[in-house]
Residue, then its C-alpha position, 0 to 999 in steps of 0.5 A: m716498348q716505352r722508356m721515359v725520362n723527364c728533362a728539366s729543360a723546356a720543350s723548345d730546348v729539347y726540340r732544338a737538340v734533336s732537330t738541329v745539326l749542333g744539337r744532334e752532334r752534341f749528344w748523338a752523332e759525330s756529324a749530322p748535317e741536314s740538306g734538303g730535308v735529309i740528315s747525313f748521320v756519321l756515328a762514332d763507329g763510322r757507320t753512316d745513314e741518310s735519314p729523311i725527316e718525315q715530320a717536324v712540329q716545332d717543340r712537339l714532334y720530330q720524326l725521321r727515318h734512321f737506318g730503316q727505322t722510324l724515330t719519332f720524338a714527341l715532346a710535352p711541356t710539364p707544369t714546372g717548365g720541363t719536358d716529359l720524354t717518352l721513348t716508344l719502340t714499335t715493332p712490326a707486330d704493334a706498328l699500327a698501335p697508337t702512340p702517345t703524342g699529346g698531353t704531357d708526353l715526349t715520345l720517341t717511336l722506333t718502327t723496325p720493319a722485319d726486313a730492316i733487321a740485320p746483324a750489325a758487325a759492330g754490335p748494337s748502337d744508337a742506330s740499331p737498337t736491336t740485337a743480331d737476332g732481332e731482339v730489342d736492346s732497350g739499353v741502347l734506347v735508354s743510353l740515347l735518352l740519358r745522353l739527350k737529358a745530360f746535354v739539354d739539362f747540364g750541357v754535358d756530352l757523355r760520349n767517349h768519342d773513341a771509334r775503338r770503343t763503340t761495341a758494348y760501351a754505354d758511352s759511345 
């Protein structure tokens, strides 16, 4: 599954949003400090994860293991100075398919191993874009992309920061 968004911001700004503590905490997590190549995520619903960074290529690619899934952000500058952002979800059946990582694409690849899919008590969230029956919840992926865009292009945090309002809320 792929979802795309164009950011008016430069690739360096988009990369900084996903690759730094301050950036991640402005659109994604309540806290996300990094130590020794591992990000300690705390999400709005209280769930935590130790997410190892697998690849980091300045202004082009950022990949981490997040709640048993591989997230890959690939960035590509546009001729107008912005960044194209493509979110790709790779499931086990298509895990070996090539991902677009060059040209003008920004790609977020999410690989979900079959044994990592478990029903979430709190419902779908940014950490797990699958439903209890293993189906992909594309709304979660779109929500993450749009919160990133709102932050890098407009300096806005769209999240509600209310732990009681995370399940089924688009602004959690």
